[in-house]
C-alpha positions as CSV (number, residue, x, y, z in Angstrom):
1,X,17.0,12.4,13.8
2,X,18.7,15.3,12.0
3,X,17.4,18.9,12.1
4,X,14.2,19.5,10.2
5,X,12.1,22.5,9.4
6,X,9.7,23.0,12.3
7,X,6.8,23.2,9.9
8,X,7.6,19.6,8.9
9,X,6.3,18.5,12.3
10,X,2.7,19.8,11.8
11,X,0.2,17.8,9.8
12,X,-1.4,20.9,8.3
13,X,1.9,21.5,6.5
14,X,1.1,18.5,4.2
15,X,-2.0,19.9,2.6
16,X,-2.4,20.5,-1.1
17,X,-5.4,21.2,-3.4
18,X,-6.2,18.5,-5.8
19,X,-8.8,19.0,-8.5
20,X,-11.2,16.1,-8.6
21,X,-10.5,15.4,-12.2
22,X,-6.9,14.5,-11.3
23,X,-8.0,11.5,-9.4
24,X,-7.6,8.5,-11.7
25,X,-10.8,6.4,-12.2
26,X,-9.4,3.8,-14.5
27,X,-5.8,2.4,-15.0
28,X,-3.6,3.0,-18.0
29,X,-3.1,0.1,-20.4
30,X,-0.6,-1.4,-20.7
31,X,0.5,-1.0,-17.0
32,X,4.0,0.3,-17.9
33,X,2.5,3.1,-20.0
34,X,1.6,5.2,-17.0
35,X,3.4,8.5,-16.7
36,X,6.5,8.8,-14.6
37,X,7.6,11.9,-12.8
38,X,11.4,11.4,-12.6
39,X,12.9,13.5,-9.8
40,X,16.2,15.0,-10.7
41,X,19.1,15.2,-8.2
42,X,19.8,18.9,-9.0
43,X,16.1,19.9,-8.7
44,X,13.0,19.7,-10.8
45,X,11.8,16.6,-12.7
46,X,11.8,15.0,-16.1
47,X,8.6,13.5,-17.6
48,X,8.6,9.9,-18.9
49,X,6.8,6.6,-18.7
50,X,7.1,3.8,-16.3
51,X,8.7,1.8,-19.1
52,X,11.6,4.2,-18.9
53,X,12.7,2.6,-15.6
54,X,14.9,0.4,-17.7
55,X,17.2,3.4,-18.2
56,X,16.9,4.7,-14.7
57,X,17.9,1.4,-13.1
58,X,21.3,-0.1,-13.3
59,X,22.6,-3.6,-13.7
60,X,23.1,-4.9,-10.1
61,X,20.3,-2.8,-8.6
62,X,17.7,-4.7,-6.5
63,X,14.0,-4.0,-6.7
64,X,12.1,-4.9,-3.6
65,X,8.4,-5.6,-4.2
66,X,5.4,-6.5,-2.0
67,X,3.8,-9.7,-3.1
68,X,0.6,-9.4,-1.1
69,X,-2.6,-10.4,-2.9
70,X,-5.8,-8.3,-2.5
71,X,-8.8,-10.3,-1.2
72,X,-12.2,-9.9,-2.7
73,X,-13.1,-8.6,0.7
74,X,-16.3,-6.6,-0.1
75,X,-19.5,-8.6,0.6
76,X,-23.1,-7.8,0.0
77,X,-25.5,-9.0,2.7
78,X,-29.0,-8.6,4.0
79,X,-30.5,-8.3,7.5
80,X,-33.6,-10.4,8.4
81,X,-35.6,-7.2,7.8
82,X,-34.4,-7.2,4.2
83,X,-32.1,-4.2,4.7
84,X,-28.9,-4.2,2.7
85,X,-25.6,-4.3,4.4
86,X,-22.1,-4.0,2.9
87,X,-19.2,-5.7,4.6
88,X,-15.5,-5.2,4.3
89,X,-13.6,-8.2,5.7
90,X,-10.4,-6.9,7.4
91,X,-8.6,-9.5,9.6
92,X,-9.0,-12.7,11.5
93,X,-9.5,-12.7,15.3
94,X,-9.5,-16.4,15.9
95,X,-11.8,-19.4,15.5
96,X,-13.2,-18.4,12.1
97,X,-14.2,-15.0,13.4
98,X,-13.3,-11.9,11.4
99,X,-13.3,-8.2,12.0
100,X,-15.4,-6.5,9.4
101,X,-16.4,-2.9,8.7
102,X,-20.1,-2.7,8.0
103,X,-22.5,-0.1,6.3
104,X,-24.7,0.6,8.1
105,X,-23.0,-0.6,11.3
106,X,-25.3,0.8,14.0
107,X,-28.1,-1.6,13.2
108,X,-26.0,-4.7,13.5
109,X,-26.2,-6.0,17.0
110,X,-24.4,-9.0,18.6
111,X,-26.4,-12.1,18.1
112,X,-28.0,-11.0,14.9
113,X,-27.7,-13.1,11.7
114,X,-27.2,-11.7,8.3
115,X,-27.1,-13.4,4.9
116,X,-24.4,-12.9,2.3
117,X,-25.7,-12.9,-1.2
118,X,-24.0,-13.3,-4.6
119,X,-25.2,-14.2,-8.1
120,X,-25.2,-18.0,-8.7
121,X,-24.3,-18.8,-5.0
122,X,-26.4,-20.2,-2.2
123,X,-27.1,-17.6,0.6
124,X,-24.4,-17.7,3.2
125,X,-25.6,-17.0,6.8
126,X,-23.1,-15.2,9.2
127,X,-23.7,-14.3,12.8
128,X,-22.6,-11.0,14.4
129,X,-20.6,-12.0,17.4
130,X,-19.4,-8.7,18.9
131,X,-18.7,-5.0,18.4
132,X,-15.2,-3.6,17.9
133,X,-15.0,-0.2,19.6
134,X,-11.5,0.6,18.2
135,X,-12.7,0.5,14.6
136,X,-16.4,0.8,14.9
137,X,-16.5,-2.6,13.1
138,X,-18.2,-5.9,13.9
139,X,-16.8,-9.3,14.6
140,X,-18.6,-11.9,12.4
141,X,-18.5,-15.7,12.6
142,X,-17.5,-17.3,9.3
143,X,-17.4,-21.0,8.7
144,X,-15.1,-22.5,11.3
145,X,-12.4,-23.5,8.8
146,X,-11.9,-19.9,7.6
147,X,-9.1,-19.2,10.1
148,X,-6.8,-17.2,7.9
149,X,-6.7,-15.4,4.5
150,X,-5.7,-18.4,2.5
151,X,-8.6,-20.5,4.0
152,X,-11.1,-17.7,3.6
153,X,-10.1,-16.7,0.0
154,X,-12.1,-19.5,-1.8
155,X,-15.2,-18.3,-0.1
156,X,-14.5,-14.7,-1.0
157,X,-13.8,-15.6,-4.6
158,X,-17.4,-16.9,-4.8
159,X,-19.2,-14.2,-2.9
160,X,-16.9,-11.1,-2.8
161,X,-15.7,-8.2,-4.9
162,X,-12.4,-6.4,-5.0
163,X,-12.7,-3.4,-2.5
164,X,-11.6,-0.5,-4.6
165,X,-10.9,2.8,-2.7
166,X,-14.0,5.0,-2.2
167,X,-12.5,7.7,-4.5
168,X,-12.8,5.3,-7.5
169,X,-16.3,5.6,-8.8
170,X,-16.0,3.6,-12.0
171,X,-15.9,-0.2,-11.4
172,X,-15.6,-3.1,-13.9
173,X,-15.1,-6.9,-13.8
174,X,-11.5,-6.2,-14.9
175,X,-10.7,-4.7,-11.5
176,X,-10.4,-8.3,-10.1
177,X,-7.2,-8.7,-12.2
178,X,-6.1,-5.1,-12.7
179,X,-6.2,-4.1,-9.0
180,X,-3.6,-6.8,-8.4
181,X,0.2,-6.7,-9.1
182,X,1.5,-9.2,-11.7
183,X,3.4,-11.0,-8.9
184,X,0.6,-11.0,-6.2
185,X,0.8,-14.4,-4.5
186,X,0.1,-14.2,-0.8
187,X,-3.6,-13.4,0.1
188,X,-4.4,-11.0,2.9
189,X,-4.6,-7.4,1.7
190,X,-7.7,-5.2,1.5
191,X,-6.0,-2.7,-0.7
192,X,-3.3,-3.1,-3.4
193,X,0.3,-2.0,-3.0
194,X,-0.4,0.5,-5.8
195,X,3.1,1.4,-7.1
196,X,3.5,-2.3,-8.1
197,X,0.4,-2.0,-10.3
198,X,2.7,-0.3,-12.9
199,X,5.1,-3.2,-13.3
200,X,4.0,-5.4,-16.2
201,X,5.4,-8.8,-17.0
202,X,7.1,-7.3,-20.1
203,X,8.8,-4.6,-18.0
204,X,9.9,-7.1,-15.3
205,X,11.4,-9.3,-18.1
206,X,13.2,-6.3,-19.6
207,X,14.6,-5.4,-16.2
208,X,15.7,-8.9,-15.5
209,X,17.5,-8.9,-18.9
210,X,19.2,-5.7,-17.7
211,X,20.4,-7.7,-14.7
212,X,18.2,-5.8,-12.2
213,X,17.3,-8.3,-9.5
214,X,14.0,-8.7,-7.7
215,X,13.2,-9.6,-4.1
216,X,9.8,-10.0,-2.4
217,X,8.5,-9.0,0.9
218,X,4.9,-9.3,2.2
219,X,2.9,-6.6,3.9
220,X,-0.8,-7.1,3.9
221,X,-2.2,-3.6,3.3
222,X,-5.0,-3.0,5.8
223,X,-7.5,-0.3,6.4
224,X,-5.0,1.6,8.6
225,X,-3.0,2.7,5.6
226,X,-6.0,4.8,4.5
227,X,-7.2,6.0,7.8
228,X,-6.8,9.8,8.0
229,X,-4.0,11.1,10.2
230,X,-5.6,13.2,12.9
231,X,-2.6,14.2,15.0
232,X,-1.5,17.7,14.2
233,X,1.7,17.5,16.2
234,X,3.5,14.8,14.3
235,X,6.0,14.2,17.1
236,X,3.0,12.5,18.9
237,X,1.9,10.5,15.8
238,X,1.3,6.8,16.3
239,X,0.2,4.5,13.5
240,X,-1.4,1.1,13.3
241,X,0.8,-2.0,13.4
242,X,1.1,-4.0,10.2
243,X,1.9,-7.6,9.6
244,X,5.0,-8.2,7.5
245,X,7.2,-11.0,6.3
246,X,10.8,-10.4,5.4
247,X,12.4,-13.7,4.6
248,X,16.0,-14.9,4.6
249,X,16.2,-14.6,0.8
250,X,15.4,-10.9,1.0
251,X,18.0,-10.3,3.7
252,X,20.6,-12.1,1.5
253,X,19.5,-10.3,-1.6
254,X,20.0,-6.9,0.1
255,X,23.4,-7.8,1.4
256,X,24.5,-9.2,-2.0
257,X,23.3,-6.0,-3.6
258,X,25.4,-3.9,-1.2
259,X,28.4,-6.1,-1.8
260,X,28.3,-5.6,-5.6
261,X,27.7,-1.8,-5.3
262,X,24.0,-2.0,-6.4
263,X,21.2,0.1,-5.0
264,X,18.2,-1.1,-3.0
265,X,15.1,0.3,-4.6
266,X,11.7,-0.1,-3.0
267,X,8.6,-0.4,-5.1
268,X,5.9,1.4,-3.1
269,X,5.7,2.7,0.5
270,X,4.6,-0.8,1.7
271,X,8.0,-2.2,0.7
272,X,9.7,0.7,2.5
273,X,7.7,0.1,5.6
274,X,8.5,-3.6,5.5
275,X,12.3,-3.1,5.1
276,X,12.6,-0.2,7.5
277,X,10.2,-1.5,10.1
278,X,12.0,-4.8,10.4
279,X,15.4,-3.1,10.4
280,X,14.2,-0.8,13.2
281,X,13.4,-3.9,15.3
282,X,16.9,-5.1,14.9
283,X,19.0,-2.0,15.7
284,X,19.1,-0.8,12.1
285,X,20.2,-4.1,10.5
286,X,17.9,-6.1,8.3
287,X,17.1,-9.6,9.6
288,X,14.4,-12.2,8.9
289,X,11.2,-11.3,10.5
290,X,7.5,-12.5,10.4
291,X,5.0,-10.5,12.5
292,X,3.9,-7.0,13.3
293,X,5.9,-3.8,12.8
294,X,5.0,-0.3,13.8
295,X,7.1,2.6,12.5
296,X,6.4,6.3,11.8
297,X,8.5,7.6,8.9
298,X,8.5,11.4,8.7
299,X,11.0,14.1,7.8
300,X,14.2,13.7,9.9
301,X,14.1,9.9,9.5
302,X,17.4,8.2,8.4
303,X,16.7,5.2,6.3
304,X,18.6,2.0,7.1
305,X,18.0,0.0,3.9
306,X,16.0,1.8,1.2
307,X,18.0,4.0,-1.2
308,X,15.5,4.9,-3.9
309,X,11.7,4.6,-4.4
310,X,9.1,4.1,-7.1
311,X,5.8,5.4,-5.7
312,X,2.4,6.7,-6.6
313,X,0.9,10.2,-5.8
314,X,-0.6,10.2,-2.4
315,X,-3.5,11.8,-0.5
316,X,-2.9,15.1,1.3
317,X,-2.2,14.9,5.0
318,X,-1.5,11.2,4.8
319,X,1.2,9.0,6.5
320,X,2.3,8.1,3.0
321,X,3.0,11.7,2.1
322,X,5.1,12.0,5.3
323,X,7.1,8.9,4.3
324,X,8.0,10.3,0.9
325,X,8.8,13.7,2.4
326,X,11.3,12.0,4.6
327,X,13.2,11.0,1.5
328,X,13.3,14.3,-0.5
329,X,11.9,17.0,1.8
330,X,8.4,18.2,2.4
331,X,8.5,21.5,0.5
332,X,10.3,19.9,-2.5
333,X,7.7,17.1,-2.6
334,X,4.8,19.6,-2.5
335,X,6.4,21.6,-5.3
336,X,6.7,18.5,-7.4
337,X,3.1,17.6,-6.7
338,X,2.1,21.1,-7.8
339,X,4.1,20.5,-11.0
340,X,2.4,17.1,-11.5
341,X,-1.1,18.6,-11.1
342,X,-0.3,21.4,-13.6
343,X,1.1,18.8,-16.1
344,X,-2.1,16.6,-15.8
345,X,-0.7,13.7,-13.9
346,X,-3.2,11.2,-12.5
347,X,-3.3,10.7,-8.7
348,X,-3.9,7.9,-6.2
349,X,-4.3,4.1,-6.7
350,X,-4.9,3.9,-10.5
351,X,-2.8,7.0,-11.2
352,X,0.7,7.8,-12.4
353,X,4.0,7.3,-10.6
354,X,7.1,9.1,-9.3
355,X,10.6,7.9,-9.4
356,X,13.0,9.0,-6.7
357,X,16.6,7.9,-7.5
358,X,19.1,7.6,-4.7
359,X,20.9,10.6,-6.0
360,X,17.8,12.8,-5.2
361,X,17.4,11.6,-1.6
362,X,18.4,14.0,1.1
363,X,21.9,13.3,2.4
364,X,20.7,13.2,6.0
365,X,18.1,10.6,5.0
366,X,20.3,8.2,3.0
367,X,21.4,4.9,4.6
């Protein structure tokens, strides 16, 4: 790692004040009409729309997107006493058993049965099998065939709802489609890779016509992405593992992009974590991989694959803010966030976007 400002290594250095009205409650329509803060190599930023990516990207560039699909993982249930319980289905633990967060959790004891309810559906009984001390969640027994996300998804489509982040208070039936990317295809996430929400079919077609290529990785966004970072000394920071798939086609597309002089552009921090996490497992070289990765990206990190980034505006003191700071510098990023707040940009999952071209990336961070 190269030299960094000592303040970069302290979590409290990544705080900023965000007025509540800047947190987006509903998405912009069409998708590509969201505002785009375009970071300039010489400093400052220009203001545009996501549609303007057509001019920012060049023929031969490669966009890497995350094709995970968000599960309708929020379930409404009742205890035998009649008390309401809300479940968030997180991940399989074998044999049709799933780790779930529950509200309220303390009253759910191993051995108890609860009943999932949904309009027009027969009640679905589930049994609480065990506690999970690491998350405070509960292990629940689902029907035996529900061994993975693809097998569980039909049940969730009947009983579940899209689990919007808690800072979004306005819900609608349209969220089932709008809180998915246009290219979402592999079920398993409990949150959307939100930078990709800005890419409409029309924009993707326009970029393809401009000879910008597309490659797909898969990272199933889990709860860990949104868990608050609580380690003040970031040199001691450890993050959750994440399941990713980087196939041979992605590796070949990245290599072909480099050969033709194109630029590898990640859509969202999940695409960054997929590419860089896998490269880190293979000595800095991208290779096919399916399984967990665990990588902390913070200022001082040198990227092995990613040259530019399309990203949303992230929460204070979050691991995602650390990642973006690694590309352009913490103080510069916080200054840009201050400008975005002053200019009325919308933050978080349904908010606006930021474009970081390769020319704006710190020299010590560039591949």
